[in-house]
DRENPA-3360 file (N, C-alpha, C; in nm, 2 decimals, always signed):
BEGIN
1 = MKHAKLLA = +1.05/+3.09/-0.66/+0.93/+3.03/-0.71/+0.96/+2.92/-0.81 ~ +1.06/+2.95/-0.90/+1.10/+2.85/-0.99/+1.16/+2.72/-0.92 ~ +1.24/+2.75/-0.82/+1.30/+2.64/-0.75/+1.19/+2.55/-0.68 ~ +1.09/+2.62/-0.62/+0.99/+2.55/-0.55/+0.91/+2.46/-0.65 ~ +0.88/+2.51/-0.77/+0.81/+2.43/-0.87/+0.90/+2.31/-0.92 ~ +1.03/+2.34/-0.93/+1.12/+2.23/-0.97/+1.12/+2.12/-0.87 ~ +1.13/+2.16/-0.74/+1.14/+2.06/-0.63/+1.01/+1.98/-0.63 ~ +0.89/+2.05/-0.65/+0.76/+1.98/-0.65/+0.75/+1.88/-0.76;
9 = GILSLLAC = +0.81/+1.92/-0.88/+0.81/+1.83/-0.99/+0.89/+1.71/-0.97 ~ +1.01/+1.72/-0.91/+1.10/+1.61/-0.88/+1.03/+1.51/-0.78 ~ +0.97/+1.57/-0.67/+0.90/+1.49/-0.58/+0.78/+1.41/-0.64 ~ +0.71/+1.48/-0.73/+0.60/+1.42/-0.80/+0.65/+1.30/-0.89 ~ +0.76/+1.32/-0.95/+0.82/+1.22/-1.04/+0.87/+1.10/-0.95 ~ +0.93/+1.12/-0.84/+0.98/+1.02/-0.75/+0.86/+0.93/-0.70 ~ +0.75/+1.00/-0.68/+0.63/+0.93/-0.63/+0.58/+0.82/-0.73 ~ +0.62/+0.84/-0.85/+0.57/+0.74/-0.95/+0.65/+0.61/-0.95;
17 = FPFAAHAQ = +0.77/+0.61/-0.88/+0.85/+0.49/-0.87/+0.83/+0.42/-0.74 ~ +0.79/+0.30/-0.74/+0.77/+0.22/-0.61/+0.91/+0.19/-0.55 ~ +0.92/+0.21/-0.42/+1.05/+0.17/-0.35/+1.01/+0.06/-0.25 ~ +1.07/-0.05/-0.27/+1.04/-0.17/-0.18/+1.10/-0.14/-0.04 ~ +1.02/-0.17/+0.06/+1.07/-0.16/+0.20/+1.16/-0.28/+0.23 ~ +1.27/-0.25/+0.29/+1.36/-0.36/+0.32/+1.34/-0.40/+0.47 ~ +1.30/-0.53/+0.49/+1.28/-0.58/+0.63/+1.41/-0.59/+0.70 ~ +1.41/-0.55/+0.83/+1.53/-0.56/+0.91/+1.55/-0.71/+0.95;
25 = TVTTVTSD = +1.67/-0.75/+0.96/+1.70/-0.89/+0.99/+1.77/-0.91/+1.12 ~ +1.76/-1.03/+1.17/+1.83/-1.07/+1.29/+1.98/-1.10/+1.27 ~ +2.06/-1.06/+1.37/+2.20/-1.08/+1.36/+2.24/-1.17/+1.47 ~ +2.31/-1.28/+1.44/+2.35/-1.38/+1.54/+2.50/-1.41/+1.53 ~ +2.56/-1.46/+1.63/+2.69/-1.52/+1.64/+2.67/-1.66/+1.67 ~ +2.75/-1.75/+1.60/+2.74/-1.89/+1.61/+2.73/-1.95/+1.75 ~ +2.80/-1.89/+1.84/+2.80/-1.94/+1.98/+2.69/-1.88/+2.07 ~ +2.60/-1.80/+2.01/+2.49/-1.74/+2.10/+2.40/-1.85/+2.15;
33 = LLLGFRAS = +2.34/-1.81/+2.26/+2.23/-1.89/+2.32/+2.10/-1.87/+2.24 ~ +2.03/-1.97/+2.21/+1.91/-1.96/+2.12/+1.79/-2.02/+2.20 ~ +1.68/-1.94/+2.21/+1.56/-1.98/+2.27/+1.46/-2.01/+2.16 ~ +1.40/-2.13/+2.17/+1.31/-2.17/+2.07/+1.17/-2.22/+2.12 ~ +1.06/-2.18/+2.05/+0.93/-2.22/+2.09/+0.87/-2.31/+1.98 ~ +0.80/-2.41/+2.01/+0.73/-2.49/+1.92/+0.60/-2.54/+1.98 ~ +0.49/-2.56/+1.90/+0.37/-2.61/+1.94/+0.34/-2.74/+1.87 ~ +0.29/-2.84/+1.95/+0.26/-2.97/+1.89/+0.12/-2.98/+1.84;
41 = GGTGASLN = +0.05/-2.88/+1.86/-0.09/-2.87/+1.80/-0.15/-2.73/+1.83 ~ -0.27/-2.71/+1.77/-0.34/-2.59/+1.80/-0.28/-2.47/+1.72 ~ -0.31/-2.35/+1.77/-0.26/-2.22/+1.71/-0.11/-2.22/+1.71 ~ -0.06/-2.19/+1.59/+0.09/-2.18/+1.57/+0.16/-2.31/+1.56 ~ +0.09/-2.42/+1.54/+0.16/-2.55/+1.53/+0.26/-2.55/+1.41 ~ +0.24/-2.47/+1.31/+0.32/-2.47/+1.20/+0.44/-2.37/+1.21 ~ +0.45/-2.31/+1.33/+0.55/-2.20/+1.34/+0.65/-2.22/+1.45 ~ +0.76/-2.16/+1.44/+0.86/-2.16/+1.54/+0.90/-2.01/+1.57;
49 = LQVDLGAV = +0.89/-1.97/+1.70/+0.95/-1.84/+1.74/+1.09/-1.87/+1.79 ~ +1.18/-1.81/+1.73/+1.32/-1.83/+1.76/+1.39/-1.69/+1.81 ~ +1.45/-1.69/+1.92/+1.50/-1.57/+1.98/+1.65/-1.58/+2.02 ~ +1.73/-1.49/+1.97/+1.87/-1.49/+2.00/+1.89/-1.42/+2.14 ~ +1.95/-1.50/+2.23/+1.96/-1.44/+2.37/+2.10/-1.39/+2.39 ~ +2.18/-1.38/+2.29/+2.32/-1.32/+2.30/+2.42/-1.42/+2.34 ~ +2.54/-1.37/+2.37/+2.66/-1.46/+2.40/+2.64/-1.53/+2.53 ~ +2.69/-1.66/+2.53/+2.68/-1.74/+2.65/+2.76/-1.67/+2.76;
57 = TNYTTGAF = +2.87/-1.60/+2.73/+2.95/-1.54/+2.83/+2.88/-1.43/+2.91 ~ +2.77/-1.37/+2.85/+2.69/-1.28/+2.93/+2.63/-1.34/+3.05 ~ +2.61/-1.48/+3.04/+2.54/-1.55/+3.15/+2.64/-1.62/+3.24 ~ +2.76/-1.65/+3.19/+2.86/-1.72/+3.27/+2.96/-1.63/+3.34 ~ +3.00/-1.52/+3.28/+3.10/-1.43/+3.34/+3.06/-1.28/+3.32 ~ +2.96/-1.26/+3.25/+2.92/-1.12/+3.22/+2.81/-1.06/+3.31 ~ +2.74/-0.96/+3.26/+2.65/-0.88/+3.34/+2.54/-0.97/+3.41 ~ +2.50/-1.08/+3.34/+2.39/-1.16/+3.40/+2.44/-1.26/+3.50;
65 = STPGIHAI = +2.57/-1.27/+3.52/+2.62/-1.37/+3.61/+2.63/-1.31/+3.75 ~ +2.60/-1.19/+3.77/+2.60/-1.12/+3.90/+2.47/-1.16/+3.98 ~ +2.48/-1.16/+4.12/+2.36/-1.20/+4.20/+2.24/-1.11/+4.16 ~ +2.12/-1.17/+4.18/+2.00/-1.11/+4.16/+1.92/-1.16/+4.04 ~ +1.81/-1.11/+4.01/+1.72/-1.15/+3.90/+1.74/-1.05/+3.79 ~ +1.77/-1.09/+3.67/+1.80/-1.01/+3.55/+1.69/-1.03/+3.45 ~ +1.63/-0.92/+3.40/+1.53/-0.92/+3.30/+1.60/-0.94/+3.16 ~ +1.56/-1.04/+3.08/+1.61/-1.06/+2.95/+1.51/-1.01/+2.85;
73 = TNLSVNDL = +1.53/-0.90/+2.79/+1.43/-0.83/+2.71/+1.43/-0.87/+2.56 ~ +1.51/-0.96/+2.53/+1.51/-1.01/+2.39/+1.38/-1.07/+2.34 ~ +1.31/-1.13/+2.43/+1.18/-1.19/+2.40/+1.07/-1.09/+2.42 ~ +0.98/-1.08/+2.33/+0.86/-0.99/+2.34/+0.73/-1.08/+2.36 ~ +0.65/-1.04/+2.45/+0.53/-1.12/+2.47/+0.44/-1.11/+2.35 ~ +0.45/-1.00/+2.28/+0.36/-0.98/+2.16/+0.39/-1.08/+2.05 ~ +0.51/-1.13/+2.05/+0.55/-1.24/+1.96/+0.48/-1.37/+2.00 ~ +0.46/-1.39/+2.13/+0.40/-1.51/+2.17/+0.25/-1.51/+2.15;
81 = SSLTAGYG = +0.19/-1.39/+2.18/+0.04/-1.38/+2.18/-0.02/-1.35/+2.05 ~ +0.06/-1.30/+1.95/+0.00/-1.26/+1.82/-0.08/-1.37/+1.76 ~ -0.20/-1.34/+1.71/-0.29/-1.44/+1.65/-0.25/-1.47/+1.50 ~ -0.17/-1.38/+1.45/-0.13/-1.40/+1.31/+0.01/-1.47/+1.30 ~ +0.10/-1.44/+1.39/+0.23/-1.50/+1.37/+0.28/-1.57/+1.50 ~ +0.19/-1.58/+1.60/+0.23/-1.64/+1.73/+0.14/-1.75/+1.77 ~ +0.12/-1.76/+1.90/+0.05/-1.88/+1.96/-0.08/-1.85/+2.03 ~ -0.13/-1.73/+2.01/-0.26/-1.69/+2.06/-0.26/-1.63/+2.20;
89 = ASWNTRSD = -0.37/-1.56/+2.23/-0.37/-1.49/+2.36/-0.36/-1.58/+2.48 ~ -0.40/-1.71/+2.46/-0.39/-1.80/+2.57/-0.27/-1.89/+2.57 ~ -0.16/-1.83/+2.51/-0.04/-1.91/+2.50/+0.01/-1.95/+2.64 ~ -0.01/-1.88/+2.75/+0.04/-1.91/+2.88/-0.04/-2.01/+2.96 ~ -0.14/-2.07/+2.89/-0.22/-2.18/+2.95/-0.21/-2.31/+2.87 ~ -0.11/-2.31/+2.78/-0.10/-2.42/+2.69/+0.01/-2.52/+2.73 ~ -0.03/-2.65/+2.74/+0.07/-2.75/+2.77/+0.13/-2.81/+2.64 ~ +0.07/-2.77/+2.52/+0.12/-2.82/+2.40/+0.22/-2.72/+2.33;
97 = LTWGIAAA = +0.25/-2.61/+2.40/+0.35/-2.51/+2.36/+0.47/-2.52/+2.45 ~ +0.58/-2.55/+2.39/+0.70/-2.58/+2.47/+0.82/-2.49/+2.43 ~ +0.92/-2.48/+2.52/+1.04/-2.40/+2.49/+1.16/-2.46/+2.55 ~ +1.27/-2.42/+2.49/+1.40/-2.47/+2.54/+1.51/-2.37/+2.50 ~ +1.63/-2.38/+2.55/+1.74/-2.29/+2.52/+1.87/-2.38/+2.51 ~ +1.95/-2.35/+2.40/+2.07/-2.42/+2.38/+2.17/-2.33/+2.32 ~ +2.30/-2.38/+2.33/+2.41/-2.31/+2.26/+2.53/-2.41/+2.26 ~ +2.62/-2.38/+2.17/+2.74/-2.47/+2.16/+2.86/-2.37/+2.13;
105 = TGATNKTL = +2.97/-2.40/+2.20/+3.09/-2.32/+2.18/+3.21/-2.41/+2.15 ~ +3.32/-2.35/+2.11/+3.44/-2.42/+2.08/+3.47/-2.44/+1.94 ~ +3.59/-2.48/+1.91/+3.63/-2.50/+1.77/+3.62/-2.65/+1.73 ~ +3.71/-2.73/+1.78/+3.70/-2.87/+1.75/+3.62/-2.95/+1.84 ~ +3.66/-2.96/+1.97/+3.57/-3.03/+2.07/+3.48/-2.92/+2.13 ~ +3.35/-2.95/+2.12/+3.25/-2.85/+2.15/+3.20/-2.86/+2.30 ~ +3.17/-2.75/+2.35/+3.10/-2.74/+2.48/+2.96/-2.71/+2.46 ~ +2.87/-2.79/+2.52/+2.72/-2.76/+2.50/+2.66/-2.69/+2.62;
113 = YATFAETT = +2.56/-2.61/+2.59/+2.48/-2.55/+2.70/+2.34/-2.58/+2.67 ~ +2.26/-2.62/+2.77/+2.12/-2.66/+2.74/+2.04/-2.64/+2.87 ~ +1.91/-2.62/+2.85/+1.82/-2.61/+2.97/+1.75/-2.74/+3.00 ~ +1.72/-2.76/+3.13/+1.65/-2.87/+3.18/+1.54/-2.82/+3.27 ~ +1.41/-2.86/+3.24/+1.30/-2.81/+3.31/+1.29/-2.85/+3.45 ~ +1.26/-2.75/+3.54/+1.23/-2.77/+3.68/+1.09/-2.83/+3.69 ~ +1.07/-2.92/+3.78/+0.93/-2.98/+3.80/+0.86/-2.88/+3.89 ~ +0.93/-2.83/+4.00/+0.87/-2.73/+4.09/+0.95/-2.60/+4.07;
121 = PGTAFAGT = +0.88/-2.49/+4.03/+0.96/-2.36/+4.01/+1.03/-2.32/+4.14 ~ +1.16/-2.29/+4.13/+1.24/-2.26/+4.24/+1.32/-2.37/+4.30 ~ +1.29/-2.50/+4.26/+1.36/-2.61/+4.30/+1.44/-2.67/+4.19 ~ +1.58/-2.67/+4.20/+1.67/-2.70/+4.09/+1.63/-2.84/+4.03 ~ +1.66/-2.85/+3.90/+1.64/-2.98/+3.83/+1.72/-3.09/+3.90 ~ +1.65/-3.20/+3.93/+1.71/-3.31/+4.00/+1.73/-3.43/+3.92 ~ +1.70/-3.43/+3.79/+1.71/-3.54/+3.71/+1.85/-3.57/+3.66 ~ +1.87/-3.67/+3.58/+2.00/-3.71/+3.53/+2.04/-3.64/+3.41;
129 = IDVQNQSL = +2.16/-3.59/+3.40/+2.21/-3.52/+3.28/+2.31/-3.61/+3.22 ~ +2.28/-3.67/+3.11/+2.38/-3.76/+3.04/+2.47/-3.68/+2.95 ~ +2.59/-3.66/+2.98/+2.68/-3.58/+2.90/+2.73/-3.66/+2.78 ~ +2.72/-3.80/+2.78/+2.76/-3.88/+2.67/+2.91/-3.86/+2.63 ~ +2.95/-3.90/+2.51/+3.09/-3.88/+2.47/+3.11/-3.76/+2.38 ~ +3.23/-3.73/+2.36/+3.26/-3.60/+2.29/+3.21/-3.60/+2.14 ~ +3.22/-3.72/+2.08/+3.17/-3.72/+1.94/+3.02/-3.69/+1.93 ~ +2.95/-3.74/+2.03/+2.80/-3.72/+2.03/+2.78/-3.57/+2.06;
137 = RNAAAGKI = +2.86/-3.52/+2.16/+2.84/-3.37/+2.19/+2.87/-3.29/+2.07 ~ +2.98/-3.33/+1.99/+3.01/-3.25/+1.87/+2.90/-3.25/+1.77 ~ +2.84/-3.37/+1.76/+2.73/-3.38/+1.66/+2.61/-3.30/+1.70 ~ +2.58/-3.29/+1.83/+2.47/-3.21/+1.88/+2.50/-3.06/+1.86 ~ +2.63/-3.03/+1.89/+2.68/-2.89/+1.87/+2.66/-2.84/+1.73 ~ +2.68/-2.93/+1.63/+2.67/-2.89/+1.49/+2.53/-2.86/+1.46 ~ +2.43/-2.93/+1.51/+2.29/-2.90/+1.49/+2.25/-2.77/+1.56 ~ +2.30/-2.75/+1.68/+2.26/-2.63/+1.75/+2.32/-2.50/+1.68;
145 = QGTVTALN = +2.45/-2.51/+1.65/+2.52/-2.40/+1.58/+2.46/-2.37/+1.45 ~ +2.42/-2.48/+1.38/+2.36/-2.46/+1.25/+2.23/-2.39/+1.26 ~ +2.15/-2.41/+1.37/+2.02/-2.34/+1.38/+2.05/-2.19/+1.42 ~ +2.15/-2.17/+1.50/+2.18/-2.03/+1.53/+2.23/-1.95/+1.41 ~ +2.32/-2.02/+1.33/+2.37/-1.95/+1.21/+2.26/-1.93/+1.11 ~ +2.17/-2.02/+1.10/+2.06/-2.01/+1.00/+1.96/-1.89/+1.04 ~ +1.96/-1.86/+1.17/+1.87/-1.75/+1.21/+1.93/-1.61/+1.17 ~ +2.06/-1.61/+1.15/+2.13/-1.49/+1.10/+2.07/-1.45/+0.97;
153 = GQNQTANS = +2.02/-1.33/+0.96/+1.96/-1.28/+0.83/+1.82/-1.31/+0.81 ~ +1.75/-1.38/+0.90/+1.61/-1.40/+0.90/+1.54/-1.26/+0.94 ~ +1.42/-1.24/+0.88/+1.34/-1.12/+0.91/+1.31/-1.11/+1.06 ~ +1.33/-0.99/+1.12/+1.29/-0.97/+1.25/+1.14/-0.96/+1.27 ~ +1.09/-0.99/+1.39/+0.95/-0.96/+1.41/+0.93/-0.81/+1.43 ~ +0.80/-0.77/+1.43/+0.77/-0.63/+1.45/+0.80/-0.59/+1.60 ~ +0.83/-0.68/+1.69/+0.84/-0.65/+1.83/+0.98/-0.67/+1.89 ~ +1.07/-0.74/+1.82/+1.20/-0.76/+1.88/+1.30/-0.78/+1.76;
161 = IYSSVLSA = +1.42/-0.71/+1.78/+1.52/-0.72/+1.68/+1.60/-0.85/+1.69 ~ +1.57/-0.93/+1.80/+1.64/-1.05/+1.82/+1.56/-1.18/+1.78 ~ +1.44/-1.15/+1.74/+1.34/-1.26/+1.71/+1.30/-1.28/+1.57 ~ +1.27/-1.40/+1.53/+1.21/-1.43/+1.40/+1.11/-1.54/+1.41 ~ +1.01/-1.54/+1.33/+0.91/-1.64/+1.32/+0.94/-1.72/+1.19 ~ +0.96/-1.85/+1.21/+0.99/-1.93/+1.09/+0.89/-2.05/+1.08 ~ +0.87/-2.09/+0.96/+0.79/-2.21/+0.94/+0.86/-2.33/+1.01 ~ +0.78/-2.41/+1.08/+0.84/-2.53/+1.15/+0.91/-2.62/+1.05;
169 = SDPASWTT = +0.86/-2.62/+0.92/+0.92/-2.71/+0.82/+1.04/-2.64/+0.75 ~ +1.07/-2.52/+0.78/+1.19/-2.45/+0.72/+1.32/-2.53/+0.76 ~ +1.41/-2.55/+0.67/+1.54/-2.61/+0.70/+1.61/-2.54/+0.81 ~ +1.59/-2.41/+0.83/+1.66/-2.34/+0.93/+1.59/-2.34/+1.07 ~ +1.47/-2.40/+1.08/+1.39/-2.39/+1.20/+1.43/-2.47/+1.32 ~ +1.38/-2.43/+1.43/+1.41/-2.50/+1.56/+1.35/-2.64/+1.55 ~ +1.24/-2.66/+1.49/+1.18/-2.79/+1.49/+1.26/-2.88/+1.39 ~ +1.29/-2.83/+1.27/+1.36/-2.92/+1.18/+1.50/-2.96/+1.23;
177 = NGFADAGA = +1.57/-2.87/+1.28/+1.71/-2.90/+1.33/+1.71/-2.96/+1.46 ~ +1.62/-2.93/+1.55/+1.63/-2.98/+1.68/+1.55/-3.10/+1.72 ~ +1.44/-3.13/+1.64/+1.35/-3.23/+1.68/+1.31/-3.33/+1.57 ~ +1.41/-3.36/+1.48/+1.39/-3.45/+1.38/+1.38/-3.60/+1.44 ~ +1.45/-3.62/+1.55/+1.44/-3.75/+1.61/+1.34/-3.74/+1.73 ~ +1.24/-3.83/+1.72/+1.14/-3.84/+1.82/+1.20/-3.86/+1.96 ~ +1.16/-3.76/+2.05/+1.20/-3.78/+2.19/+1.34/-3.73/+2.22 ~ +1.41/-3.68/+2.12/+1.55/-3.64/+2.14/+1.57/-3.50/+2.08;
185 = AFSFFDSS = +1.61/-3.40/+2.17/+1.63/-3.27/+2.12/+1.78/-3.26/+2.07 ~ +1.79/-3.22/+1.94/+1.92/-3.21/+1.88/+1.99/-3.34/+1.88 ~ +1.91/-3.45/+1.87/+1.96/-3.58/+1.87/+2.05/-3.62/+1.99 ~ +2.03/-3.55/+2.10/+2.12/-3.56/+2.22/+2.04/-3.56/+2.35 ~ +1.96/-3.45/+2.37/+1.89/-3.43/+2.50/+1.76/-3.50/+2.50 ~ +1.71/-3.55/+2.62/+1.58/-3.60/+2.63/+1.48/-3.49/+2.62 ~ +1.39/-3.49/+2.52/+1.30/-3.38/+2.50/+1.21/-3.35/+2.62 ~ +1.18/-3.46/+2.70/+1.09/-3.44/+2.81/+1.15/-3.36/+2.92;
193 = TFENSTNI = +1.28/-3.35/+2.93/+1.34/-3.26/+3.03/+1.40/-3.14/+2.97 ~ +1.44/-3.15/+2.84/+1.50/-3.03/+2.77/+1.39/-2.92/+2.75 ~ +1.27/-2.96/+2.72/+1.16/-2.87/+2.69/+1.08/-2.84/+2.82 ~ +1.03/-2.72/+2.83/+0.94/-2.68/+2.93/+0.81/-2.63/+2.87 ~ +0.70/-2.64/+2.93/+0.57/-2.59/+2.88/+0.55/-2.45/+2.91 ~ +0.45/-2.39/+2.85/+0.42/-2.25/+2.88/+0.29/-2.24/+2.96 ~ +0.25/-2.35/+3.02/+0.13/-2.35/+3.10/+0.17/-2.30/+3.24 ~ +0.15/-2.17/+3.26/+0.20/-2.10/+3.38/+0.09/-2.05/+3.47;
201 = TGGSYAVS = +0.09/-2.09/+3.59/-0.02/-2.04/+3.68/+0.02/-1.89/+3.72 ~ -0.08/-1.81/+3.75/-0.06/-1.67/+3.79/+0.03/-1.66/+3.91 ~ +0.13/-1.57/+3.91/+0.22/-1.55/+4.02/+0.34/-1.65/+4.02 ~ +0.34/-1.74/+3.92/+0.45/-1.84/+3.92/+0.53/-1.82/+3.79 ~ +0.62/-1.92/+3.77/+0.70/-1.92/+3.65/+0.71/-2.06/+3.59 ~ +0.75/-2.07/+3.47/+0.80/-2.19/+3.41/+0.95/-2.18/+3.41 ~ +1.02/-2.26/+3.48/+1.17/-2.24/+3.51/+1.25/-2.36/+3.45 ~ +1.36/-2.32/+3.38/+1.45/-2.42/+3.32/+1.59/-2.38/+3.36;
209 = DLYKLATN = +1.66/-2.48/+3.41/+1.80/-2.46/+3.45/+1.90/-2.48/+3.34 ~ +1.99/-2.39/+3.32/+2.09/-2.39/+3.22/+2.22/-2.46/+3.27 ~ +2.26/-2.57/+3.20/+2.38/-2.64/+3.24/+2.48/-2.64/+3.13 ~ +2.61/-2.64/+3.17/+2.72/-2.65/+3.08/+2.77/-2.79/+3.08 ~ +2.78/-2.85/+2.96/+2.83/-2.98/+2.94/+2.97/-2.97/+2.87 ~ +3.07/-2.98/+2.96/+3.21/-2.95/+2.91/+3.28/-3.06/+2.84 ~ +3.39/-3.03/+2.78/+3.47/-3.13/+2.71/+3.53/-3.23/+2.80 ~ +3.54/-3.21/+2.93/+3.59/-3.31/+3.02/+3.48/-3.41/+3.07;
217 = GTSTYVGS = +3.36/-3.39/+3.01/+3.25/-3.49/+3.04/+3.18/-3.46/+3.17 ~ +3.19/-3.33/+3.22/+3.11/-3.30/+3.34/+3.00/-3.20/+3.30 ~ +2.90/-3.19/+3.39/+2.79/-3.10/+3.37/+2.79/-3.00/+3.49 ~ +2.78/-2.87/+3.46/+2.78/-2.77/+3.57/+2.66/-2.68/+3.56 ~ +2.60/-2.65/+3.67/+2.49/-2.56/+3.67/+2.54/-2.41/+3.65 ~ +2.47/-2.34/+3.55/+2.51/-2.20/+3.52/+2.41/-2.11/+3.58 ~ +2.28/-2.13/+3.57/+2.18/-2.05/+3.62/+2.04/-2.09/+3.57 ~ +1.94/-2.01/+3.60/+1.80/-2.05/+3.57/+1.73/-1.94/+3.49;
225 = FALNSAGA = +1.66/-1.99/+3.38/+1.57/-1.90/+3.31/+1.43/-1.92/+3.35 ~ +1.36/-1.81/+3.37/+1.22/-1.82/+3.42/+1.13/-1.74/+3.33 ~ +1.02/-1.80/+3.28/+0.92/-1.73/+3.20/+0.79/-1.72/+3.28 ~ +0.74/-1.59/+3.29/+0.62/-1.58/+3.37/+0.50/-1.57/+3.27 ~ +0.38/-1.56/+3.33/+0.26/-1.57/+3.25/+0.23/-1.44/+3.17 ~ +0.31/-1.34/+3.20/+0.30/-1.21/+3.12/+0.40/-1.21/+3.01 ~ +0.47/-1.32/+2.99/+0.57/-1.33/+2.88/+0.70/-1.26/+2.90 ~ +0.73/-1.24/+3.03/+0.86/-1.18/+3.06/+0.96/-1.29/+3.09;
233 = LFFSTTAS = +1.09/-1.28/+3.04/+1.19/-1.38/+3.07/+1.29/-1.32/+3.16 ~ +1.34/-1.40/+3.26/+1.44/-1.36/+3.36/+1.55/-1.47/+3.37 ~ +1.66/-1.42/+3.43/+1.77/-1.51/+3.45/+1.83/-1.48/+3.59 ~ +1.87/-1.59/+3.66/+1.93/-1.58/+3.79/+2.03/-1.69/+3.80 ~ +2.14/-1.67/+3.87/+2.24/-1.78/+3.90/+2.19/-1.86/+4.02 ~ +2.08/-1.83/+4.07/+2.02/-1.91/+4.19/+1.88/-1.96/+4.15 ~ +1.87/-2.09/+4.15/+1.74/-2.15/+4.11/+1.62/-2.11/+4.21 ~ +1.66/-2.09/+4.34/+1.55/-2.06/+4.43/+1.50/-1.92/+4.42;
241 = SFAATPVP = +1.56/-1.84/+4.33/+1.51/-1.70/+4.30/+1.37/-1.70/+4.25 ~ +1.33/-1.82/+4.19/+1.20/-1.82/+4.12/+1.10/-1.91/+4.19 ~ +1.12/-1.93/+4.32/+1.02/-2.00/+4.39/+0.88/-1.93/+4.38 ~ +0.78/-2.01/+4.36/+0.64/-1.95/+4.33/+0.60/-1.86/+4.44 ~ +0.55/-1.74/+4.41/+0.49/-1.65/+4.50/+0.35/-1.63/+4.46 ~ +0.25/-1.69/+4.54/+0.11/-1.68/+4.50/+0.06/-1.53/+4.50 ~ -0.02/-1.50/+4.41/-0.08/-1.37/+4.40/-0.21/-1.36/+4.48 ~ -0.22/-1.27/+4.58/-0.33/-1.27/+4.67/-0.46/-1.24/+4.59;
249 = EPSTYAAI = -0.57/-1.30/+4.64/-0.70/-1.28/+4.58/-0.75/-1.14/+4.61 ~ -0.85/-1.09/+4.53/-0.90/-0.95/+4.56/-0.95/-0.94/+4.70 ~ -1.01/-1.05/+4.76/-1.07/-1.04/+4.89/-0.95/-1.02/+5.00 ~ -0.84/-1.08/+4.96/-0.72/-1.06/+5.05/-0.67/-0.92/+5.06 ~ -0.67/-0.86/+4.93/-0.63/-0.72/+4.93/-0.73/-0.63/+5.01 ~ -0.86/-0.66/+5.00/-0.96/-0.59/+5.08/-0.94/-0.60/+5.23 ~ -0.91/-0.72/+5.27/-0.89/-0.75/+5.41/-0.76/-0.67/+5.46 ~ -0.66/-0.67/+5.38/-0.54/-0.59/+5.42/-0.57/-0.45/+5.43;
257 = AGVLVLGV = -0.65/-0.39/+5.33/-0.68/-0.25/+5.33/-0.76/-0.22/+5.46 ~ -0.86/-0.31/+5.50/-0.94/-0.29/+5.61/-0.86/-0.28/+5.74 ~ -0.76/-0.37/+5.75/-0.67/-0.37/+5.87/-0.59/-0.24/+5.88 ~ -0.54/-0.19/+5.76/-0.47/-0.07/+5.76/-0.56/+0.05/+5.80 ~ -0.68/+0.05/+5.76/-0.77/+0.16/+5.79/-0.80/+0.16/+5.94 ~ -0.83/+0.04/+6.00/-0.85/+0.03/+6.15/-0.72/+0.07/+6.22 ~ -0.61/+0.04/+6.17/-0.49/+0.07/+6.24/-0.46/+0.22/+6.24 ~ -0.49/+0.29/+6.13/-0.48/+0.43/+6.12/-0.58/+0.50/+6.22;
265 = AAWRRQQK = -0.70/+0.45/+6.22/-0.80/+0.51/+6.31/-0.76/+0.50/+6.46 ~ -0.71/+0.38/+6.49/-0.67/+0.36/+6.63/-0.55/+0.45/+6.67 ~ -0.46/+0.47/+6.57/-0.34/+0.56/+6.60/-0.39/+0.70/+6.62 ~ -0.49/+0.75/+6.54/-0.54/+0.88/+6.55/-0.61/+0.90/+6.69 ~ -0.68/+0.80/+6.73/-0.75/+0.81/+6.86/-0.64/+0.82/+6.97 ~ -0.54/+0.75/+6.96/-0.43/+0.75/+7.06/-0.36/+0.89/+7.06 ~ -0.34/+0.94/+6.94/-0.28/+1.07/+6.93/-0.37/+1.18/+7.00 ~ -0.50/+1.17/+6.98/-0.59/+1.27/+7.04/-0.59/+1.26/+7.19;
273 = KAAAAAV = -0.59/+1.14/+7.24/-0.59/+1.12/+7.38/-0.46/+1.17/+7.44 ~ -0.35/+1.15/+7.37/-0.22/+1.20/+7.42/-0.22/+1.35/+7.43 ~ -0.28/+1.42/+7.32/-0.28/+1.56/+7.31/-0.37/+1.62/+7.42 ~ -0.49/+1.55/+7.45/-0.58/+1.60/+7.56/-0.51/+1.59/+7.69 ~ -0.44/+1.48/+7.72/-0.38/+1.46/+7.85/-0.27/+1.57/+7.87 ~ -0.21/+1.62/+7.76/-0.10/+1.71/+7.77/-0.15/+1.85/+7.81 ~ -0.28/+1.88/+7.79/-0.34/+2.02/+7.81/-0.35/+2.04/+7.96;
% end
């Protein structure tokens, strides 16, 4: 009884002292792929959602480099649709909300990785990729790696340990580091092709192709990232994996069901006839 009273007294005393809750933070590696969202107007225009997609090698030689479509779960749709820290419930119908992905690797001479938006989902990007010279690639790499490094230690969202929401004016933000120069992403890529919109029709995707810009001045296709209207992100090493697949209308489902019912009825009649003939 004495011990119980003593324990109750200690707990009561501890309750008098406020303990601050420590927010969990994002952990990044400098050469990780970074996904960034920004809005040019409307809900969330002052915010950037930034998502660490992990090591580039996961996509070039690792688990995601194998054939098939791979779900990338680092992104949470709740971070996109939140009215308080995201871009609203209609985020997937907005042309003013854009996204892109970039990374930089290497010590002295850097290799760049960046996405280029497909015009038609499932049809590989056919535009020009200007690799420019190594000094310009190094300058762009510094901006990209600086953004990735600055994400390290930022507060996680409530929905993903890989994501953080930053003010677009924050020195560590996607907007500040990547789009200080009008029309040029990270002072290197054409923004009109580097960024893709989130205006996604049902049953389709917004697809961006990931390219490697190597130190020898060549660009090589790595694979494609696809974002659907439900906020799910996927990756495939084949661009055609994400060719649009229209979603049937409810009337189409009803017609299919009707055909199935008639088919089953005809099959049953045939079975009854066969059974009667056998008697």
